[in-house]
C-alpha positions in Angstrom: 40.2 76.1 35.8 38.6 72.7 35.7 38.5 70.4 33.1 36.2 67.9 32.1 36.2 65.0 29.5 33.6 64.9 26.8 33.2 61.2 25.6 34.9 61.2 22.3 37.2 64.5 22.3 40.7 63.9 23.2 41.3 67.0 25.1 39.4 67.4 28.4 37.7 70.9 27.8 37.3 73.9 30.3 34.2 74.5 32.2 34.4 78.0 30.7 33.7 78.1 27.1 34.5 81.0 24.7 31.7 81.9 22.5 31.9 83.6 19.3 28.6 84.8 18.4 29.1 88.5 19.0 29.1 90.9 15.9 32.5 91.9 16.9 33.9 88.2 16.5 34.1 88.8 12.8 37.0 88.8 10.3 36.5 92.8 9.7 37.6 93.0 13.3 40.4 90.6 13.6 42.5 92.6 16.1 39.6 92.4 18.6 38.9 88.6 17.5 42.4 88.2 18.2 42.8 90.2 21.5 39.8 88.3 23.2 41.0 84.9 22.2 44.3 85.4 23.1 43.2 86.6 26.7 41.2 83.2 26.8 43.6 81.1 25.9 46.4 82.2 27.7 43.9 82.7 31.1 43.7 78.6 30.6 40.7 78.4 28.3 40.8 75.7 25.8 37.3 75.4 24.1 35.6 77.5 21.4 31.8 77.5 20.5 30.7 78.7 17.0 28.1 78.2 14.5 27.3 78.2 10.9 24.5 80.6 11.5 27.3 83.0 13.2 28.0 85.2 10.3 31.9 85.8 10.0 32.2 83.7 13.4 34.0 80.3 12.3 36.0 82.5 9.5 37.5 84.6 12.2 38.1 81.6 14.5 39.8 79.9 11.6 41.9 82.4 10.8 43.1 82.8 14.7 43.6 79.2 14.8 45.7 79.1 11.8 48.0 82.1 13.0 48.3 80.7 16.3 49.0 77.3 15.0 47.2 75.6 18.4 44.8 73.2 16.4 46.2 70.2 18.8 45.6 72.4 22.4 42.0 73.8 21.5 38.6 71.6 21.4 36.1 73.3 18.8 32.5 73.2 19.0 30.2 74.2 16.1 26.7 73.8 15.0 24.5 73.6 12.3 21.2 72.8 10.7 19.8 76.4 11.7 17.3 78.2 9.8 19.1 80.7 7.4 18.4 84.4 7.7 16.8 84.6 4.2 14.9 80.9 4.5 13.7 80.8 7.8 12.1 77.3 7.3 13.8 74.1 8.8 16.8 72.7 7.7 17.4 69.5 9.7 17.9 66.8 7.2 20.4 64.7 5.9 21.2 67.3 3.2 21.5 70.5 5.0 23.5 68.8 7.8 26.3 67.8 5.6 26.5 71.1 3.6 26.7 72.9 6.8 29.2 70.6 8.7 31.5 70.8 5.2 31.1 74.8 5.1 32.2 74.8 8.7 35.2 72.7 8.1 36.3 75.2 5.4 35.7 77.9 7.2 37.6 77.1 10.3 40.3 76.0 8.2 40.7 72.6 9.9 39.9 68.8 9.0 37.3 68.1 11.9 35.6 69.6 14.6 35.8 67.9 18.2 32.0 68.5 18.9 29.4 69.2 16.5 25.8 69.8 17.5 22.4 70.7 15.8 21.6 74.2 16.4 17.9 73.6 16.0 15.4 71.0 15.9 12.6 69.8 13.6 10.2 67.1 15.0 8.6 66.5 11.7 12.0 64.5 10.7 12.6 61.3 12.1 15.5 61.0 14.6 16.5 57.9 12.6 17.7 60.2 10.0 19.5 62.6 12.0 21.3 60.0 13.9 22.5 57.9 11.0 23.6 61.3 9.1 25.9 62.3 12.2 27.3 58.7 12.7 28.4 59.2 9.1 30.3 62.1 9.8 31.9 60.4 12.6 32.8 57.5 10.8 34.1 60.0 7.8 36.4 61.5 11.0 34.9 64.9 10.2 33.5 65.0 13.6 34.2 63.4 17.2 31.3 63.5 19.0 27.5 64.7 18.4 25.4 66.9 20.6 22.3 68.7 20.5 21.7 72.3 21.1 17.9 73.7 21.5 16.3 70.2 21.3 13.5 68.9 23.8 14.4 66.7 26.6 11.7 64.1 25.1 13.3 64.2 21.3 17.0 64.0 22.4 15.7 60.6 24.4 14.3 59.3 21.7 17.4 59.9 19.5 19.9 58.1 22.1 17.4 55.3 22.3 17.2 54.8 18.3 21.1 55.0 18.8 21.3 52.4 21.4 18.9 50.3 19.4 20.9 50.2 16.6 24.3 50.1 17.7 25.6 53.9 16.8 26.5 56.7 18.4 23.7 59.1 20.1 24.3 62.5 21.7 26.6 63.0 24.2 26.0 66.3 25.1 23.3 68.8 24.9 23.3 72.6 24.7 20.2 74.5 25.9 19.9 77.4 27.9 20.4 77.2 31.3 21.0 79.7 33.9 20.3 81.0 37.4 17.5 83.2 35.8 14.3 81.3 34.7 13.2 82.6 31.4 9.5 83.3 31.1 9.7 82.4 27.3 12.4 81.1 24.7 14.5 84.0 23.6 14.3 83.0 20.1 11.7 81.0 18.2 12.7 77.4 18.8 15.2 77.8 21.4 15.1 75.5 24.6 15.8 76.0 28.2 16.9 73.2 30.6 13.9 72.9 33.3 13.9 70.5 36.2 13.1 67.5 34.5 15.9 68.3 31.9 18.5 68.4 34.8 17.1 65.5 36.6 18.2 63.5 33.2 21.4 65.1 33.2 21.9 64.1 36.8 21.0 60.6 36.3 23.0 60.2 33.1 25.9 62.4 34.2 25.7 63.5 30.6 27.5 67.2 30.0 25.6 69.9 29.6 26.6 73.2 27.7 24.7 76.1 28.9 24.2 78.9 26.7 23.4 82.7 28.2 24.6 81.2 31.2 24.5 84.5 32.8 21.1 85.3 31.4 22.2 88.0 29.1 23.3 90.1 31.9 20.4 90.0 34.3 22.8 90.0 37.2 25.4 92.6 35.8 23.0 95.6 37.6 21.8 96.9 34.5 18.2 96.0 34.9 15.5 96.8 37.6 11.7 96.1 37.8 11.5 99.7 36.8 13.8 99.8 33.8 11.7 98.4 31.0 13.9 99.8 28.2 14.9 96.3 27.2 11.9 94.7 25.7 13.8 91.2 25.3 14.9 91.1 28.6 11.7 92.0 29.9 9.9 89.6 28.0 12.4 86.8 28.8 13.4 87.4 32.4 11.5 90.1 34.3 9.5 87.8 37.0 9.0 88.2 40.8 10.8 84.6 41.2 14.0 86.2 39.0 14.1 89.3 40.9 14.2 86.9 44.2 17.3 85.5 42.7 19.2 88.6 41.9 18.5 89.8 45.2 19.7 86.5 46.7 22.8 86.6 44.5 23.5 90.1 45.6 23.5 89.3 49.1 25.6 86.0 48.7 28.0 88.0 46.6 28.4 90.3 49.6 29.2 87.6 51.9 31.8 86.4 49.3 33.2 89.3 48.3 32.3 88.8 44.5 29.8 90.1 42.3 26.3 88.9 41.4 27.0 88.0 38.1 29.6 86.0 39.1 27.5 84.0 41.7 25.3 83.2 38.7 28.1 82.0 36.5 29.1 79.7 39.7 25.6 78.3 40.0 26.0 77.0 36.5 28.9 75.5 37.1 28.2 73.8 40.5 25.3 71.4 39.1 25.3 67.7 40.1 26.1 66.9 36.8 29.2 68.0 34.3 28.3 71.4 33.4 30.0 74.1 31.2 29.2 77.7 30.8 29.2 79.5 27.1 30.6 82.8 27.8 30.3 85.8 25.5 32.6 88.4 26.7 32.9 92.2 24.6 36.4 92.9 26.7 39.1 91.2 28.3 38.1 92.7 31.6 34.8 90.7 31.3 36.9 87.4 30.7 38.7 88.1 33.6 35.5 88.4 36.0 34.2 85.2 34.4 37.6 83.3 35.0 37.2 84.5 38.7 33.7 83.7 39.0 34.4 80.1 38.1 36.5 79.8 41.0 33.6 80.5 43.3 32.8 77.7 45.6 28.9 76.8 45.9 27.5 74.5 48.3 24.5 72.5 47.9 22.7 74.4 50.4 23.6 78.0 48.8 22.8 76.6 45.2 18.9 75.5 46.7 18.6 78.8 48.4 19.8 81.1 45.3 17.2 79.1 43.1 14.6 79.5 45.5 14.4 75.9 46.8 14.5 76.8 50.1 13.8 79.9 52.3 16.0 79.1 55.1 18.2 81.9 55.4 21.9 80.6 54.7 22.9 83.5 56.8 21.5 82.1 60.0 23.9 79.5 59.6 26.9 81.5 60.3 
């Protein structure tokens, strides 16, 4: 499993990041949490993604960490400043960032998080307030590096420019939605997907991108087809002629490599021209093993371009 060093983090992080946002990753289901977390760690994974907003996730991860006593062998990413379910208004402010961070540390039962990201943005809040607050958390030792999840490229650039102008630390990573299937609209309000300009910025600056929904909610799993419209969210977000063509090509390439289409989709995320990580959310150990196998698939630049409809030249004609 390839590991990539994120600035400010002591350990290099595995490209597959274990997501803990599922309903079953909860203190009420610690047998399930332990089984999945143990399997991920034993397969070679070392980076966990959580959030203040994921009910029970941080507590469950904290219990597992304490039981296994491996804090110095893992990288922990958590996120804050997400609207509360009971109060859906924006919470991107110095007050809420501080409160969420300290809550997260208590729930995780740790003294610091390796990576801390803002889960949402509020464009009415000046970037200076955000960067100043996060830099205080860095100085206090509660955070090792900072990033942004679901921030637009323009806001990320503005924040990093403020940091550079004021001799402060800027965002060392981003965590938008990114996958082979391109969304027609955000899955949830306030979510951001990395488009071509976002990816070019990452390529030019070589700043890591941690992709959530890296396998497009299972779009490449075989469970979906143009005639099957039972899942309204999937229809709304991913049902397009272009994505069906991407699925068709993923199937063709999977057949050539003797793997599965969803493994091809995962490999696509991990083979960009800038550092990438894929957040995965397996519900079973078998699904996790499939993701680890997918991470080992090699894709050429030609295959990447073909998968993403950048060229119509068949890669199979070049045998």
